[in-house]
C-alpha positions in Angstrom: -10.2 16.2 -7.2 -6.3 16.3 -6.8 -3.7 14.6 -7.1 -1.4 12.8 -4.1 2.0 14.1 -3.1 4.3 11.5 -3.9 8.2 11.4 -2.3 10.6 8.9 -3.7 10.4 5.1 -1.8 14.0 5.8 -0.4 13.1 8.8 1.0 9.9 7.6 2.5 12.1 4.9 4.1 14.4 7.1 6.1 11.4 8.7 7.2 10.2 5.7 8.6 13.5 4.3 10.3 13.8 7.8 11.6 10.6 7.3 13.3 11.3 3.8 14.4 14.7 4.5 16.0 13.4 7.7 18.0 10.2 5.0 19.2 13.5 2.4 20.3 15.2 5.2 22.1 12.0 6.4 23.4 11.4 2.9 24.6 14.7 2.2 26.2 13.9 5.0 28.9 11.8 2.9 30.7 14.2 -0.1 32.4 11.2 -1.3 34.8 9.4 -2.7 31.7 12.0 -4.8 30.2 11.8 -5.3 27.1 13.5 -7.7 24.5 14.7 -7.6 21.0 11.0 -8.3 20.1 8.8 -5.4 21.9 11.3 -2.7 21.0 11.2 -4.2 17.6 7.6 -3.5 17.9 7.5 -0.6 19.3 10.4 0.7 16.7 7.5 -0.3 13.9 4.4 1.0 15.6 6.3 4.5 16.1 7.9 4.3 12.5 4.9 3.3 10.1 1.7 3.7 12.8 1.2 6.6 11.3 0.5 5.8 7.9 -0.9 2.4 8.9 -3.7 4.5 10.6 -4.7 6.6 7.2 -4.7 4.1 5.1 -7.4 2.2 7.5 -9.3 5.6 7.8 -8.8 5.6 4.1 -10.3 2.1 3.5 -7.3 1.6 1.7 -4.9 -1.5 1.4 -1.8 -0.4 3.7 0.9 0.8 2.1 3.5 -1.2 4.2 2.1 -4.0 2.9 2.6 -4.0 -0.6 6.5 -3.7 -0.6 8.9 -5.8 1.0 10.6 -2.5 2.1 8.7 -1.0 4.9 8.7 -3.9 7.7 12.0 -4.5 7.5 13.6 -1.1 7.5 11.4 -0.2 10.5 12.1 -3.3 12.1 16.3 -2.6 11.1 15.9 1.1 12.6 13.9 -0.4 15.8 16.9 -2.5 16.7 19.9 -0.4 15.7 18.2 2.8 17.8 17.9 -0.4 20.6 21.8 -1.2 20.3 23.3 2.0 19.7 20.9 4.1 22.3 23.7 6.0 23.9 25.0 7.1 20.0 21.9 7.8 18.8 21.0 10.1 22.1 24.2 12.4 21.6 22.6 13.0 18.0 19.6 14.1 19.6 19.3 17.5 18.5 19.9 15.8 14.7 17.1 13.9 15.3 14.9 16.0 16.6 15.1 18.1 13.5 14.7 15.1 11.0 12.0 14.1 13.1 10.6 17.6 12.5 11.2 16.9 8.7 9.1 13.5 8.8 6.0 15.1 10.7 5.7 17.6 8.2 6.0 14.7 4.9 3.8 12.4 6.4 1.2 15.4 7.1 1.5 16.5 3.6 1.2 12.9 1.7 -2.0 11.9 4.2 -3.3 15.0 3.1 -3.5 14.8 -0.5 -3.7 11.4 -0.5 -7.6 11.8 1.1 -8.2 14.8 -1.5 -7.2 12.4 -4.0 -9.4 9.7 -3.0 -12.4 12.4 -2.5 -12.7 13.7 0.7 -13.5 16.7 2.1 -10.9 19.5 3.1 -11.3 19.0 6.9 -11.5 15.6 7.0 -8.3 15.1 4.9 -6.8 17.6 7.5 -8.0 15.3 9.8 -6.1 11.9 7.9 -3.1 14.0 7.5 -2.6 15.3 11.1 -3.1 11.7 12.2 -0.6 10.1 9.5 1.7 12.6 10.9 1.7 11.9 15.1 -0.1 8.7 14.6 3.3 6.6 15.2 3.6 8.5 18.9 -0.1 7.4 20.1 0.3 3.8 19.0 4.0 3.9 20.9 2.4 5.3 23.8 -0.8 3.0 23.9 1.8 0.2 23.3 3.7 1.2 26.2 0.9 1.9 28.6 1.8 5.4 29.2 -0.4 9.2 28.7 -0.3 9.9 25.3 2.0 12.8 24.5 0.7 14.7 22.5 -2.3 15.3 24.6 -0.3 17.0 26.9 1.3 20.0 27.3 5.0 20.0 25.5 6.0 21.3 22.5 3.3 21.7 19.6 3.8 18.3 17.8 0.4 17.7 16.5 -0.5 21.7 16.6 2.7 22.2 13.9 1.1 19.4 12.0 -2.3 21.4 12.0 -0.9 24.4 10.7 1.0 22.5 8.2 -1.3 20.6 6.7 -3.9 23.5 6.6 -1.7 25.7 5.1 -1.4 22.6 2.3 -5.3 22.7 1.9 -5.1 26.8 1.5 -3.2 26.7 -0.8 -4.6 24.1 -3.2 -7.9 25.9 -2.7 -6.0 29.0 -4.4 -5.0 26.4 -7.5 -1.3 26.3 -5.8 0.3 23.1 -7.4 0.1 19.8 -5.5 3.6 19.5 -4.9 4.7 23.2 -5.1 1.8 23.4 -1.9 3.2 19.7 -0.1 6.4 21.2 -0.1 5.4 24.4 1.8 3.2 21.9 3.9 6.7 20.5 4.7 8.6 23.5 5.4 6.1 25.2 7.7 5.6 22.6 9.6 9.2 21.9 10.4 9.3 25.4 11.1 7.0 25.5 13.5 8.0 22.2 15.4 11.7 23.6 15.3 11.0 27.0 16.9 8.6 25.5 19.6 11.8 23.4 20.9 13.8 26.3 20.8 11.4 29.0 22.4 9.3 26.1 24.4 6.1 27.5 22.9 3.0 25.8 24.1 -0.4 25.6 24.2 -2.7 27.3 27.1 -2.9 24.5 29.6 -5.7 23.3 31.6 -6.4 25.1 34.8 -8.7 24.0 37.5 -11.7 25.3 37.9 -11.8 27.1 41.7 -15.1 25.5 43.6 -17.7 27.2 44.4 -18.3 28.1 48.2 -20.2 25.4 49.7 -24.0 26.5 50.6 -25.0 25.3 54.2 -28.6 24.7 54.1 -30.7 25.6 57.4 -33.5 23.2 58.9 -36.8 24.7 58.5 -38.1 26.7 61.4 -35.0 28.2 62.4 -33.8 32.3 61.3 
């Protein structure tokens, strides 16, 4: 059984705030939905802490967001700030993308090590870590009634989390300290995500299978 990777509360709150701001900015693109301040707040909370919530549900533990007075207010405030200052934050899109890539790695490392510390096997632990990293975007798209973005051709959002968390469990199996393994996980996830954005890396796209030529049956008794 391994120890869990723990970061300071302020760092986790910053990561949640980044996710909430990005979620509210994403929702603001859909003017036809006519979301009010409450709707944007819900989207922001789902984006900022959705991954952590899904993680704790899968691990059958009390959600961390319900164990402190800070999580929900920070996510809500960040979401409202993202809505009110959308134009300002849109100019910082590159910086927000970089910070988001960092939070993916952090939440992936926290989720994976937390699962391992509770006795989960390696593959389920990786699954929990990846879900913790990208769960916010899944809940965001579901609430907006949109196709789930990470299931479509994109820039290796979930794949970066998979590579990072697999690296973590591989280092753990070699006896590397959990803190060092988690830092490497964050760095690898961040690197893959940023390189994917810069160079437009994508996974192979689904291709339609050509239909076989239709065979016409001839009536019996005819050549």
